PyMOL Python script that loads the backbone (N, CA, C, O; Angstrom):
from pymol import cmd

cmd.read_pdbstr("""\
ATOM      1  N   MET A   1      -5.180  10.270  -1.456  1.00  0.00           N
ATOM      2  CA  MET A   1      -4.497  11.291  -2.222  1.00  0.00           C
ATOM      3  C   MET A   1      -3.171  10.711  -2.720  1.00  0.00           C
ATOM      4  O   MET A   1      -2.414  10.145  -1.932  1.00  0.00           O
ATOM      5  N   PRO A   2      -2.883  10.845  -4.007  1.00  0.00           N
ATOM      6  CA  PRO A   2      -1.637  10.315  -4.550  1.00  0.00           C
ATOM      7  C   PRO A   2      -0.442  11.151  -4.109  1.00  0.00           C
ATOM      8  O   PRO A   2      -0.581  12.319  -3.747  1.00  0.00           O
ATOM      9  N   ASP A   3       0.721  10.536  -4.147  1.00  0.00           N
ATOM     10  CA  ASP A   3       1.933  11.294  -3.871  1.00  0.00           C
ATOM     11  C   ASP A   3       2.376  11.964  -5.168  1.00  0.00           C
ATOM     12  O   ASP A   3       1.716  11.826  -6.197  1.00  0.00           O
ATOM     13  N   ASP A   4       3.487  12.685  -5.119  1.00  0.00           N
ATOM     14  CA  ASP A   4       3.961  13.348  -6.329  1.00  0.00           C
ATOM     15  C   ASP A   4       5.325  12.824  -6.762  1.00  0.00           C
ATOM     16  O   ASP A   4       6.044  13.494  -7.504  1.00  0.00           O
ATOM     17  N   GLY A   5       5.685  11.622  -6.298  1.00  0.00           N
ATOM     18  CA  GLY A   5       6.946  11.007  -6.681  1.00  0.00           C
ATOM     19  C   GLY A   5       6.852  10.355  -8.047  1.00  0.00           C
ATOM     20  O   GLY A   5       5.853  10.523  -8.748  1.00  0.00           O
ATOM     21  N   PRO A   6       7.880   9.614  -8.433  1.00  0.00           N
ATOM     22  CA  PRO A   6       7.906   9.007  -9.756  1.00  0.00           C
ATOM     23  C   PRO A   6       6.953   7.826  -9.912  1.00  0.00           C
ATOM     24  O   PRO A   6       6.679   7.396 -11.032  1.00  0.00           O
ATOM     25  N   GLY A   7       6.441   7.297  -8.792  1.00  0.00           N
ATOM     26  CA  GLY A   7       5.541   6.143  -8.875  1.00  0.00           C
ATOM     27  C   GLY A   7       6.294   4.847  -9.102  1.00  0.00           C
ATOM     28  O   GLY A   7       7.524   4.810  -9.066  1.00  0.00           O
ATOM     29  N   LEU A   8       5.548   3.798  -9.333  1.00  0.00           N
ATOM     30  CA  LEU A   8       6.122   2.475  -9.566  1.00  0.00           C
ATOM     31  C   LEU A   8       5.635   1.945 -10.903  1.00  0.00           C
ATOM     32  O   LEU A   8       4.555   2.303 -11.372  1.00  0.00           O
ATOM     33  N   ARG A   9       6.438   1.097 -11.502  1.00  0.00           N
ATOM     34  CA  ARG A   9       6.016   0.420 -12.722  1.00  0.00           C
ATOM     35  C   ARG A   9       5.018  -0.669 -12.346  1.00  0.00           C
ATOM     36  O   ARG A   9       4.970  -1.103 -11.195  1.00  0.00           O
ATOM     37  N   ALA A  10       4.221  -1.110 -13.318  1.00  0.00           N
ATOM     38  CA  ALA A  10       3.191  -2.128 -13.053  1.00  0.00           C
ATOM     39  C   ALA A  10       3.782  -3.362 -12.389  1.00  0.00           C
ATOM     40  O   ALA A  10       3.190  -3.894 -11.449  1.00  0.00           O
ATOM     41  N   GLU A  11       4.926  -3.825 -12.851  1.00  0.00           N
ATOM     42  CA  GLU A  11       5.532  -5.030 -12.277  1.00  0.00           C
ATOM     43  C   GLU A  11       6.094  -4.773 -10.876  1.00  0.00           C
ATOM     44  O   GLU A  11       6.317  -5.720 -10.121  1.00  0.00           O
ATOM     45  N   GLU A  12       6.321  -3.524 -10.526  1.00  0.00           N
ATOM     46  CA  GLU A  12       6.826  -3.197  -9.198  1.00  0.00           C
ATOM     47  C   GLU A  12       5.694  -3.116  -8.169  1.00  0.00           C
ATOM     48  O   GLU A  12       5.902  -3.436  -6.999  1.00  0.00           O
ATOM     49  N   ILE A  13       4.522  -2.699  -8.586  1.00  0.00           N
ATOM     50  CA  ILE A  13       3.398  -2.537  -7.660  1.00  0.00           C
ATOM     51  C   ILE A  13       3.081  -3.853  -6.961  1.00  0.00           C
ATOM     52  O   ILE A  13       2.772  -3.858  -5.769  1.00  0.00           O
ATOM     53  N   ASP A  14       3.153  -4.976  -7.687  1.00  0.00           N
ATOM     54  CA  ASP A  14       2.880  -6.284  -7.082  1.00  0.00           C
ATOM     55  C   ASP A  14       3.879  -6.636  -5.990  1.00  0.00           C
ATOM     56  O   ASP A  14       3.555  -7.401  -5.082  1.00  0.00           O
ATOM     57  N   ARG A  15       5.080  -6.094  -6.063  1.00  0.00           N
ATOM     58  CA  ARG A  15       6.124  -6.430  -5.088  1.00  0.00           C
ATOM     59  C   ARG A  15       6.253  -5.388  -3.981  1.00  0.00           C
ATOM     60  O   ARG A  15       6.994  -5.598  -3.020  1.00  0.00           O
ATOM     61  N   ALA A  16       5.546  -4.279  -4.103  1.00  0.00           N
ATOM     62  CA  ALA A  16       5.741  -3.141  -3.197  1.00  0.00           C
ATOM     63  C   ALA A  16       5.376  -3.429  -1.747  1.00  0.00           C
ATOM     64  O   ALA A  16       5.840  -2.720  -0.855  1.00  0.00           O
ATOM     65  N   THR A  17       4.557  -4.450  -1.482  1.00  0.00           N
ATOM     66  CA  THR A  17       4.203  -4.768  -0.103  1.00  0.00           C
ATOM     67  C   THR A  17       5.062  -5.898   0.469  1.00  0.00           C
ATOM     68  O   THR A  17       4.771  -6.414   1.548  1.00  0.00           O
ATOM     69  N   THR A  18       6.105  -6.278  -0.242  1.00  0.00           N
ATOM     70  CA  THR A  18       7.063  -7.274   0.240  1.00  0.00           C
ATOM     71  C   THR A  18       8.045  -6.581   1.187  1.00  0.00           C
ATOM     72  O   THR A  18       8.564  -5.509   0.873  1.00  0.00           O
ATOM     73  N   ARG A  19       8.295  -7.190   2.336  1.00  0.00           N
ATOM     74  CA  ARG A  19       9.207  -6.588   3.310  1.00  0.00           C
ATOM     75  C   ARG A  19      10.574  -6.322   2.701  1.00  0.00           C
ATOM     76  O   ARG A  19      11.131  -7.160   1.992  1.00  0.00           O
ATOM     77  N   PHE A  20      11.098  -5.147   2.989  1.00  0.00           N
ATOM     78  CA  PHE A  20      12.421  -4.670   2.594  1.00  0.00           C
ATOM     79  C   PHE A  20      12.580  -4.460   1.092  1.00  0.00           C
ATOM     80  O   PHE A  20      13.690  -4.202   0.627  1.00  0.00           O
ATOM     81  N   TRP A  21      11.491  -4.564   0.319  1.00  0.00           N
ATOM     82  CA  TRP A  21      11.603  -4.340  -1.111  1.00  0.00           C
ATOM     83  C   TRP A  21      11.605  -2.847  -1.395  1.00  0.00           C
ATOM     84  O   TRP A  21      10.822  -2.090  -0.822  1.00  0.00           O
ATOM     85  N   ARG A  22      12.493  -2.438  -2.285  1.00  0.00           N
ATOM     86  CA  ARG A  22      12.550  -1.048  -2.757  1.00  0.00           C
ATOM     87  C   ARG A  22      12.829  -1.070  -4.242  1.00  0.00           C
ATOM     88  O   ARG A  22      13.577  -1.920  -4.726  1.00  0.00           O
ATOM     89  N   SER A  23      12.242  -0.159  -4.955  1.00  0.00           N
ATOM     90  CA  SER A  23      12.479  -0.054  -6.387  1.00  0.00           C
ATOM     91  C   SER A  23      13.957   0.231  -6.636  1.00  0.00           C
ATOM     92  O   SER A  23      14.564   1.045  -5.941  1.00  0.00           O
ATOM     93  N   ALA A  24      14.522  -0.434  -7.616  1.00  0.00           N
ATOM     94  CA  ALA A  24      15.932  -0.207  -7.963  1.00  0.00           C
ATOM     95  C   ALA A  24      16.143   1.244  -8.388  1.00  0.00           C
ATOM     96  O   ALA A  24      17.250   1.769  -8.264  1.00  0.00           O
ATOM     97  N   ARG A  25      15.109   1.886  -8.880  1.00  0.00           N
ATOM     98  CA  ARG A  25      15.218   3.290  -9.299  1.00  0.00           C
ATOM     99  C   ARG A  25      15.324   4.232  -8.111  1.00  0.00           C
ATOM    100  O   ARG A  25      15.627   5.411  -8.294  1.00  0.00           O
ATOM    101  N   ARG A  26      15.083   3.745  -6.899  1.00  0.00           N
ATOM    102  CA  ARG A  26      15.149   4.585  -5.705  1.00  0.00           C
ATOM    103  C   ARG A  26      16.398   4.326  -4.876  1.00  0.00           C
ATOM    104  O   ARG A  26      16.463   4.728  -3.714  1.00  0.00           O
ATOM    105  N   ALA A  27      17.385   3.663  -5.454  1.00  0.00           N
ATOM    106  CA  ALA A  27      18.638   3.369  -4.748  1.00  0.00           C
ATOM    107  C   ALA A  27      19.282   4.676  -4.273  1.00  0.00           C
ATOM    108  O   ALA A  27      19.271   5.682  -4.981  1.00  0.00           O
ATOM    109  N   GLY A  28      19.825   4.638  -3.094  1.00  0.00           N
ATOM    110  CA  GLY A  28      20.508   5.800  -2.557  1.00  0.00           C
ATOM    111  C   GLY A  28      19.602   6.760  -1.799  1.00  0.00           C
ATOM    112  O   GLY A  28      20.079   7.781  -1.303  1.00  0.00           O
ATOM    113  N   THR A  29      18.319   6.466  -1.694  1.00  0.00           N
ATOM    114  CA  THR A  29      17.422   7.312  -0.917  1.00  0.00           C
ATOM    115  C   THR A  29      17.147   6.651   0.431  1.00  0.00           C
ATOM    116  O   THR A  29      17.356   5.449   0.592  1.00  0.00           O
ATOM    117  N   SER A  30      16.693   7.418   1.372  1.00  0.00           N
ATOM    118  CA  SER A  30      16.444   6.861   2.701  1.00  0.00           C
ATOM    119  C   SER A  30      15.179   6.018   2.706  1.00  0.00           C
ATOM    120  O   SER A  30      14.333   6.131   1.818  1.00  0.00           O
ATOM    121  N   GLY A  31      15.067   5.184   3.707  1.00  0.00           N
ATOM    122  CA  GLY A  31      13.897   4.327   3.863  1.00  0.00           C
ATOM    123  C   GLY A  31      14.309   2.864   3.981  1.00  0.00           C
ATOM    124  O   GLY A  31      15.414   2.481   3.598  1.00  0.00           O
ATOM    125  N   THR A  32      13.399   2.059   4.519  1.00  0.00           N
ATOM    126  CA  THR A  32      13.707   0.650   4.749  1.00  0.00           C
ATOM    127  C   THR A  32      12.919  -0.292   3.852  1.00  0.00           C
ATOM    128  O   THR A  32      13.258  -1.471   3.752  1.00  0.00           O
ATOM    129  N   GLY A  33      11.877   0.203   3.199  1.00  0.00           N
ATOM    130  CA  GLY A  33      11.031  -0.672   2.402  1.00  0.00           C
ATOM    131  C   GLY A  33      10.052  -1.455   3.260  1.00  0.00           C
ATOM    132  O   GLY A  33       9.568  -2.508   2.847  1.00  0.00           O
ATOM    133  N   LEU A  34       9.759  -0.954   4.441  1.00  0.00           N
ATOM    134  CA  LEU A  34       8.853  -1.660   5.344  1.00  0.00           C
ATOM    135  C   LEU A  34       7.459  -1.048   5.425  1.00  0.00           C
ATOM    136  O   LEU A  34       6.519  -1.748   5.801  1.00  0.00           O
ATOM    137  N   GLY A  35       7.288   0.215   5.092  1.00  0.00           N
ATOM    138  CA  GLY A  35       6.009   0.897   5.266  1.00  0.00           C
ATOM    139  C   GLY A  35       4.825   0.186   4.627  1.00  0.00           C
ATOM    140  O   GLY A  35       3.873  -0.154   5.330  1.00  0.00           O
ATOM    141  N   PRO A  36       4.850  -0.051   3.317  1.00  0.00           N
ATOM    142  CA  PRO A  36       3.714  -0.733   2.691  1.00  0.00           C
ATOM    143  C   PRO A  36       3.509  -2.158   3.214  1.00  0.00           C
ATOM    144  O   PRO A  36       2.373  -2.618   3.326  1.00  0.00           O
ATOM    145  N   ALA A  37       4.593  -2.851   3.531  1.00  0.00           N
ATOM    146  CA  ALA A  37       4.479  -4.223   4.053  1.00  0.00           C
ATOM    147  C   ALA A  37       3.784  -4.224   5.411  1.00  0.00           C
ATOM    148  O   ALA A  37       2.916  -5.060   5.664  1.00  0.00           O
ATOM    149  N   ILE A  38       4.158  -3.302   6.277  1.00  0.00           N
ATOM    150  CA  ILE A  38       3.534  -3.211   7.602  1.00  0.00           C
ATOM    151  C   ILE A  38       2.062  -2.833   7.463  1.00  0.00           C
ATOM    152  O   ILE A  38       1.202  -3.443   8.099  1.00  0.00           O
ATOM    153  N   ALA A  39       1.769  -1.838   6.639  1.00  0.00           N
ATOM    154  CA  ALA A  39       0.379  -1.420   6.441  1.00  0.00           C
ATOM    155  C   ALA A  39      -0.456  -2.578   5.901  1.00  0.00           C
ATOM    156  O   ALA A  39      -1.575  -2.801   6.362  1.00  0.00           O
ATOM    157  N   GLY A  40       0.074  -3.309   4.934  1.00  0.00           N
ATOM    158  CA  GLY A  40      -0.648  -4.440   4.358  1.00  0.00           C
ATOM    159  C   GLY A  40      -0.918  -5.527   5.375  1.00  0.00           C
ATOM    160  O   GLY A  40      -2.008  -6.099   5.391  1.00  0.00           O
ATOM    161  N   GLN A  41       0.059  -5.827   6.231  1.00  0.00           N
ATOM    162  CA  GLN A  41      -0.108  -6.860   7.249  1.00  0.00           C
ATOM    163  C   GLN A  41      -1.124  -6.441   8.311  1.00  0.00           C
ATOM    164  O   GLN A  41      -1.943  -7.253   8.741  1.00  0.00           O
ATOM    165  N   LEU A  42      -1.072  -5.182   8.732  1.00  0.00           N
ATOM    166  CA  LEU A  42      -2.043  -4.703   9.720  1.00  0.00           C
ATOM    167  C   LEU A  42      -3.466  -4.764   9.171  1.00  0.00           C
ATOM    168  O   LEU A  42      -4.391  -5.180   9.870  1.00  0.00           O
ATOM    169  N   LEU A  43      -3.632  -4.354   7.937  1.00  0.00           N
ATOM    170  CA  LEU A  43      -4.959  -4.405   7.325  1.00  0.00           C
ATOM    171  C   LEU A  43      -5.431  -5.841   7.141  1.00  0.00           C
ATOM    172  O   LEU A  43      -6.590  -6.152   7.419  1.00  0.00           O
ATOM    173  N   ALA A  44      -4.545  -6.719   6.675  1.00  0.00           N
ATOM    174  CA  ALA A  44      -4.911  -8.123   6.463  1.00  0.00           C
ATOM    175  C   ALA A  44      -5.319  -8.783   7.772  1.00  0.00           C
ATOM    176  O   ALA A  44      -6.222  -9.620   7.784  1.00  0.00           O
ATOM    177  N   GLY A  45      -4.675  -8.425   8.865  1.00  0.00           N
ATOM    178  CA  GLY A  45      -5.001  -8.982  10.164  1.00  0.00           C
ATOM    179  C   GLY A  45      -6.398  -8.611  10.640  1.00  0.00           C
ATOM    180  O   GLY A  45      -6.937  -9.225  11.560  1.00  0.00           O
ATOM    181  N   ARG A  46      -6.967  -7.612  10.011  1.00  0.00           N
ATOM    182  CA  ARG A  46      -8.319  -7.169  10.363  1.00  0.00           C
ATOM    183  C   ARG A  46      -9.306  -7.395   9.232  1.00  0.00           C
ATOM    184  O   ARG A  46     -10.386  -6.805   9.196  1.00  0.00           O
ATOM    185  N   GLY A  47      -8.908  -8.268   8.305  1.00  0.00           N
ATOM    186  CA  GLY A  47      -9.793  -8.611   7.199  1.00  0.00           C
ATOM    187  C   GLY A  47      -9.793  -7.616   6.062  1.00  0.00           C
ATOM    188  O   GLY A  47     -10.650  -7.687   5.182  1.00  0.00           O
ATOM    189  N   GLY A  48      -8.852  -6.691   6.059  1.00  0.00           N
ATOM    190  CA  GLY A  48      -8.785  -5.669   5.020  1.00  0.00           C
ATOM    191  C   GLY A  48      -7.639  -5.933   4.059  1.00  0.00           C
ATOM    192  O   GLY A  48      -7.048  -7.013   4.051  1.00  0.00           O
ATOM    193  N   ARG A  49      -7.338  -4.937   3.259  1.00  0.00           N
ATOM    194  CA  ARG A  49      -6.221  -5.052   2.315  1.00  0.00           C
ATOM    195  C   ARG A  49      -5.717  -3.672   1.952  1.00  0.00           C
ATOM    196  O   ARG A  49      -6.420  -2.676   2.118  1.00  0.00           O
ATOM    197  N   LEU A  50      -4.497  -3.623   1.458  1.00  0.00           N
ATOM    198  CA  LEU A  50      -3.881  -2.397   0.973  1.00  0.00           C
ATOM    199  C   LEU A  50      -3.856  -2.463  -0.540  1.00  0.00           C
ATOM    200  O   LEU A  50      -3.288  -3.393  -1.112  1.00  0.00           O
ATOM    201  N   GLY A  51      -4.455  -1.504  -1.184  1.00  0.00           N
ATOM    202  CA  GLY A  51      -4.444  -1.452  -2.642  1.00  0.00           C
ATOM    203  C   GLY A  51      -3.494  -0.367  -3.109  1.00  0.00           C
ATOM    204  O   GLY A  51      -3.561   0.765  -2.630  1.00  0.00           O
ATOM    205  N   LEU A  52      -2.615  -0.696  -4.034  1.00  0.00           N
ATOM    206  CA  LEU A  52      -1.682   0.264  -4.601  1.00  0.00           C
ATOM    207  C   LEU A  52      -1.898   0.333  -6.106  1.00  0.00           C
ATOM    208  O   LEU A  52      -1.976  -0.697  -6.775  1.00  0.00           O
ATOM    209  N   THR A  53      -1.994   1.532  -6.630  1.00  0.00           N
ATOM    210  CA  THR A  53      -2.159   1.725  -8.063  1.00  0.00           C
ATOM    211  C   THR A  53      -1.332   2.918  -8.515  1.00  0.00           C
ATOM    212  O   THR A  53      -0.952   3.769  -7.710  1.00  0.00           O
ATOM    213  N   TYR A  54      -1.060   2.967  -9.804  1.00  0.00           N
ATOM    214  CA  TYR A  54      -0.348   4.082 -10.395  1.00  0.00           C
ATOM    215  C   TYR A  54      -1.268   5.298 -10.409  1.00  0.00           C
ATOM    216  O   TYR A  54      -2.455   5.166 -10.707  1.00  0.00           O
ATOM    217  N   ALA A  55      -0.749   6.458 -10.096  1.00  0.00           N
ATOM    218  CA  ALA A  55      -1.518   7.698 -10.122  1.00  0.00           C
ATOM    219  C   ALA A  55      -1.043   8.548 -11.299  1.00  0.00           C
ATOM    220  O   ALA A  55       0.138   8.884 -11.386  1.00  0.00           O
ATOM    221  N   HIS A  56      -1.948   8.892 -12.192  1.00  0.00           N
ATOM    222  CA  HIS A  56      -1.597   9.668 -13.376  1.00  0.00           C
ATOM    223  C   HIS A  56      -1.515  11.145 -13.020  1.00  0.00           C
ATOM    224  O   HIS A  56      -2.439  11.620 -12.360  1.00  0.00           O
ATOM    225  N   PRO A  57      -0.528  11.893 -13.382  1.00  0.00           N
ATOM    226  CA  PRO A  57       0.510  11.569 -14.355  1.00  0.00           C
ATOM    227  C   PRO A  57       1.749  10.933 -13.737  1.00  0.00           C
ATOM    228  O   PRO A  57       2.607  10.428 -14.461  1.00  0.00           O
ATOM    229  N   HIS A  58       1.854  10.949 -12.411  1.00  0.00           N
ATOM    230  CA  HIS A  58       2.973  10.283 -11.730  1.00  0.00           C
ATOM    231  C   HIS A  58       2.600  10.088 -10.279  1.00  0.00           C
ATOM    232  O   HIS A  58       1.664  10.714  -9.783  1.00  0.00           O
ATOM    233  N   GLY A  59       3.318   9.234  -9.606  1.00  0.00           N
ATOM    234  CA  GLY A  59       3.063   8.986  -8.193  1.00  0.00           C
ATOM    235  C   GLY A  59       2.409   7.635  -7.952  1.00  0.00           C
ATOM    236  O   GLY A  59       2.303   6.807  -8.857  1.00  0.00           O
ATOM    237  N   LEU A  60       1.985   7.433  -6.746  1.00  0.00           N
ATOM    238  CA  LEU A  60       1.386   6.174  -6.328  1.00  0.00           C
ATOM    239  C   LEU A  60       0.154   6.485  -5.480  1.00  0.00           C
ATOM    240  O   LEU A  60       0.188   7.370  -4.625  1.00  0.00           O
ATOM    241  N   ARG A  61      -0.908   5.769  -5.716  1.00  0.00           N
ATOM    242  CA  ARG A  61      -2.132   5.925  -4.925  1.00  0.00           C
ATOM    243  C   ARG A  61      -2.264   4.700  -4.022  1.00  0.00           C
ATOM    244  O   ARG A  61      -2.234   3.564  -4.495  1.00  0.00           O
ATOM    245  N   ALA A  62      -2.408   4.942  -2.721  1.00  0.00           N
ATOM    246  CA  ALA A  62      -2.589   3.862  -1.754  1.00  0.00           C
ATOM    247  C   ALA A  62      -4.009   3.958  -1.194  1.00  0.00           C
ATOM    248  O   ALA A  62      -4.477   5.037  -0.829  1.00  0.00           O
ATOM    249  N   CYS A  63      -4.677   2.818  -1.133  1.00  0.00           N
ATOM    250  CA  CYS A  63      -6.053   2.769  -0.646  1.00  0.00           C
ATOM    251  C   CYS A  63      -6.156   1.670   0.409  1.00  0.00           C
ATOM    252  O   CYS A  63      -5.899   0.501   0.125  1.00  0.00           O
ATOM    253  N   ALA A  64      -6.531   2.053   1.622  1.00  0.00           N
ATOM    254  CA  ALA A  64      -6.729   1.080   2.695  1.00  0.00           C
ATOM    255  C   ALA A  64      -8.187   0.651   2.677  1.00  0.00           C
ATOM    256  O   ALA A  64      -9.082   1.469   2.887  1.00  0.00           O
ATOM    257  N   VAL A  65      -8.427  -0.626   2.428  1.00  0.00           N
ATOM    258  CA  VAL A  65      -9.778  -1.176   2.404  1.00  0.00           C
ATOM    259  C   VAL A  65     -10.002  -1.880   3.729  1.00  0.00           C
ATOM    260  O   VAL A  65      -9.347  -2.877   4.032  1.00  0.00           O
ATOM    261  N   VAL A  66     -10.928  -1.358   4.516  1.00  0.00           N
ATOM    262  CA  VAL A  66     -11.178  -1.878   5.856  1.00  0.00           C
ATOM    263  C   VAL A  66     -12.646  -2.305   5.930  1.00  0.00           C
ATOM    264  O   VAL A  66     -13.535  -1.515   5.612  1.00  0.00           O
ATOM    265  N   PRO A  67     -12.904  -3.543   6.347  1.00  0.00           N
ATOM    266  CA  PRO A  67     -14.288  -3.967   6.475  1.00  0.00           C
ATOM    267  C   PRO A  67     -14.997  -3.169   7.555  1.00  0.00           C
ATOM    268  O   PRO A  67     -14.375  -2.722   8.518  1.00  0.00           O
ATOM    269  N   GLY A  68     -16.312  -2.992   7.390  1.00  0.00           N
ATOM    270  CA  GLY A  68     -17.101  -2.242   8.369  1.00  0.00           C
ATOM    271  C   GLY A  68     -17.161  -2.941   9.712  1.00  0.00           C
ATOM    272  O   GLY A  68     -17.184  -4.170   9.778  1.00  0.00           O
ATOM    273  N   ALA A  69     -17.184  -2.186  10.749  1.00  0.00           N
ATOM    274  CA  ALA A  69     -17.299  -2.734  12.099  1.00  0.00           C
ATOM    275  C   ALA A  69     -18.762  -3.021  12.393  1.00  0.00           C
ATOM    276  O   ALA A  69     -19.638  -2.229  12.045  1.00  0.00           O
ATOM    277  N   HIS A  70     -19.020  -4.127  13.020  1.00  0.00           N
ATOM    278  CA  HIS A  70     -20.388  -4.488  13.418  1.00  0.00           C
ATOM    279  C   HIS A  70     -20.537  -4.244  14.914  1.00  0.00           C
ATOM    280  O   HIS A  70     -19.652  -4.568  15.705  1.00  0.00           O
ATOM    281  N   THR A  71     -21.661  -3.672  15.280  1.00  0.00           N
ATOM    282  CA  THR A  71     -21.931  -3.441  16.694  1.00  0.00           C
ATOM    283  C   THR A  71     -23.012  -4.401  17.153  1.00  0.00           C
ATOM    284  O   THR A  71     -23.727  -4.984  16.338  1.00  0.00           O
ATOM    285  N   GLU A  72     -23.122  -4.559  18.433  1.00  0.00           N
ATOM    286  CA  GLU A  72     -24.137  -5.464  18.988  1.00  0.00           C
ATOM    287  C   GLU A  72     -25.516  -5.043  18.498  1.00  0.00           C
ATOM    288  O   GLU A  72     -25.880  -3.871  18.584  1.00  0.00           O
ATOM    289  N   GLY A  73     -26.270  -5.988  17.993  1.00  0.00           N
ATOM    290  CA  GLY A  73     -27.596  -5.711  17.490  1.00  0.00           C
ATOM    291  C   GLY A  73     -27.620  -5.295  16.026  1.00  0.00           C
ATOM    292  O   GLY A  73     -28.695  -5.119  15.453  1.00  0.00           O
ATOM    293  N   ASP A  74     -26.469  -5.136  15.422  1.00  0.00           N
ATOM    294  CA  ASP A  74     -26.393  -4.772  14.003  1.00  0.00           C
ATOM    295  C   ASP A  74     -26.800  -5.991  13.166  1.00  0.00           C
ATOM    296  O   ASP A  74     -26.243  -7.074  13.345  1.00  0.00           O
ATOM    297  N   THR A  75     -27.748  -5.826  12.272  1.00  0.00           N
ATOM    298  CA  THR A  75     -28.245  -6.954  11.473  1.00  0.00           C
ATOM    299  C   THR A  75     -27.662  -6.978  10.073  1.00  0.00           C
ATOM    300  O   THR A  75     -28.121  -7.761   9.242  1.00  0.00           O
ATOM    301  N   ARG A  76     -26.680  -6.160   9.783  1.00  0.00           N
ATOM    302  CA  ARG A  76     -26.100  -6.171   8.434  1.00  0.00           C
ATOM    303  C   ARG A  76     -25.305  -7.396   8.184  1.00  0.00           C
ATOM    304  O   ARG A  76     -24.750  -7.561   7.098  1.00  0.00           O
TER     305      ARG A  76
END
""", "prot")
cmd.dss("prot")
cmd.show_as("cartoon", "prot")
cmd.util.cbc("prot")
cmd.orient("prot")
Protein backbone atom coordinates (compact mmCIF):
# COMPACT_ATOMS: atom_id res chain seq x y z
CA MET A 1 0.00 0.00 0.00
CA PRO A 2 1.46 3.39 -0.96
CA ASP A 3 1.88 6.18 1.54
CA ASP A 4 0.23 9.56 1.07
CA GLY A 5 3.34 11.74 1.38
CA PRO A 6 4.98 13.75 -1.39
CA GLY A 7 6.99 10.76 -2.64
CA LEU A 8 10.46 10.86 -4.13
CA ARG A 9 11.78 12.02 -7.47
CA ALA A 10 13.12 9.35 -9.84
CA GLU A 11 16.73 10.29 -9.07
CA GLU A 12 16.01 10.10 -5.33
CA ILE A 13 14.51 6.60 -5.39
CA ASP A 14 17.90 5.11 -6.35
CA ARG A 15 19.48 6.71 -3.27
CA ALA A 16 16.63 6.06 -0.81
CA THR A 17 18.16 2.83 0.54
CA THR A 18 21.50 4.50 1.32
CA ARG A 19 22.12 4.79 5.06
CA PHE A 20 21.31 8.21 6.54
CA TRP A 21 20.08 9.56 3.19
CA ARG A 22 17.07 11.87 3.31
CA SER A 23 15.49 13.92 0.58
CA ALA A 24 16.52 17.57 0.78
CA ARG A 25 12.82 18.39 0.47
CA ARG A 26 12.22 16.70 3.84
CA ALA A 27 14.69 18.83 5.83
CA GLY A 28 13.45 19.71 9.28
CA THR A 29 11.30 16.60 9.73
CA SER A 30 12.01 13.80 12.15
CA GLY A 31 13.70 10.57 11.15
CA THR A 32 17.19 9.21 10.62
CA GLY A 33 17.11 7.97 7.03
CA LEU A 34 17.80 4.42 8.18
CA GLY A 35 14.46 2.63 7.64
CA PRO A 36 14.75 1.76 3.94
CA ALA A 37 18.47 0.98 4.30
CA ILE A 38 17.83 -1.47 7.15
CA ALA A 39 14.91 -3.10 5.33
CA GLY A 40 17.00 -3.46 2.16
CA GLN A 41 19.92 -5.03 4.03
CA LEU A 42 17.70 -7.49 5.91
CA LEU A 43 16.03 -8.58 2.69
CA ALA A 44 19.33 -8.83 0.80
CA GLY A 45 20.74 -11.03 3.56
CA ARG A 46 17.98 -13.51 2.81
CA GLY A 47 18.27 -13.35 -0.96
CA GLY A 48 15.51 -10.78 -1.37
CA ARG A 49 15.33 -7.11 -2.26
CA LEU A 50 13.43 -3.93 -1.46
CA GLY A 51 11.74 -2.30 -4.42
CA LEU A 52 10.74 1.35 -4.25
CA THR A 53 8.62 3.08 -6.87
CA TYR A 54 6.65 6.28 -7.24
CA ALA A 55 2.95 5.90 -6.38
CA HIS A 56 0.54 7.95 -8.49
CA PRO A 57 -0.68 10.58 -7.74
CA HIS A 58 1.80 10.98 -4.85
CA GLY A 59 3.64 8.92 -2.29
CA LEU A 60 6.00 5.99 -2.40
CA ARG A 61 5.29 2.30 -2.90
CA ALA A 62 7.60 -0.17 -1.13
CA CYS A 63 7.63 -3.83 -2.13
CA ALA A 64 9.55 -6.49 -0.20
CA VAL A 65 10.56 -9.31 -2.55
CA VAL A 66 11.34 -12.43 -0.54
CA PRO A 67 12.33 -15.74 -2.10
CA GLY A 68 10.12 -18.72 -1.24
CA ALA A 69 11.15 -20.94 1.61
CA HIS A 70 11.97 -24.54 0.75
CA THR A 71 11.05 -27.33 3.11
CA GLU A 72 12.57 -30.77 3.37
CA GLY A 73 11.38 -32.89 0.48
CA ASP A 74 10.31 -29.87 -1.58
CA THR A 75 11.26 -30.50 -5.22
CA ARG A 76 10.73 -26.97 -6.52
